C-alpha positions in Angstrom: 88.5 132.5 115.2 89.0 129.1 113.6 90.3 128.4 110.1 88.0 126.8 107.6 88.5 123.1 106.8 90.9 123.0 103.8 89.8 119.5 102.7 87.1 119.5 100.0 84.0 117.3 100.6 83.3 114.8 97.8 80.1 112.8 97.4 80.3 109.0 97.6 78.2 108.7 94.4 80.5 110.9 92.4 83.6 109.0 93.6 82.0 105.7 92.8 80.9 106.9 89.3 84.4 108.2 88.6 85.9 104.9 89.6 83.4 102.8 87.6 83.7 104.9 84.4 87.5 105.1 84.8 87.7 101.3 85.0 85.3 100.9 82.1 87.7 103.0 80.0 91.0 101.7 81.4 90.5 97.9 81.3 89.2 97.4 77.7 91.5 100.1 76.2 94.5 98.7 78.2 93.8 95.2 77.1 93.4 96.2 73.4 96.5 98.4 73.4 98.5 95.7 75.2 97.3 93.0 72.9 98.2 94.9 69.7 101.4 96.3 71.1 102.6 93.0 72.5 101.7 91.3 69.2 103.8 93.8 67.3 106.7 93.2 69.6 106.4 89.4 69.3 106.1 89.8 65.5 109.3 91.9 65.4 111.1 89.3 67.5 109.9 86.3 65.4 110.5 88.0 62.0 113.3 90.6 62.2 112.9 91.3 58.4 109.5 92.8 59.1 110.6 94.7 62.2 109.8 98.1 60.7 106.3 97.1 59.9 105.9 95.8 63.5 107.3 99.0 64.9 104.7 101.0 63.0 102.0 98.8 64.3 103.3 99.2 67.9 103.5 103.0 67.5 99.9 103.1 66.0 98.6 101.1 69.0 100.3 103.6 71.4 99.0 106.6 69.5 95.4 105.4 69.3 95.1 103.6 72.6 97.5 105.6 74.7 95.2 108.6 75.4 92.4 106.3 76.5 94.6 104.3 78.8 96.0 107.5 80.3 92.5 109.0 80.7 91.1 105.9 82.3 94.1 105.7 84.6 93.8 109.3 85.7 90.1 108.8 86.4 90.8 105.7 88.6 93.7 107.5 90.3 91.5 110.5 91.1 88.8 108.2 92.5 91.3 106.4 94.7 92.7 109.8 95.8 89.2 110.9 96.8 88.5 107.7 98.7 91.7 108.2 100.7 90.6 111.7 101.6 93.6 113.6 100.1 
C-alpha cells in the first residue's frame, strides 16, 4: 500500500492571480510608505529642531502603510512558494 502524495496541487491561474494581486498591493504601498518614511527621516536630519514632528510622520507612515506592505509581501511570498512547489 502506497502513501498518498503529501504535496498539495495548486492551479497555475490561482498562483498567477496571487502573484499579480500581491505585486499590485506591494509595489504602490511600498513606494508610498518608503517615500513618506524616507522624507520624514531626511526632514529630521536636515532640521533637528523639528525631529519630533518628523518622527511622528515616520510612525504614521509605518502604521498606515505597513500592513499593506506586509500583506502584499506575504501574497508574493506565497505565490513564489507555490511556484517552487513547496
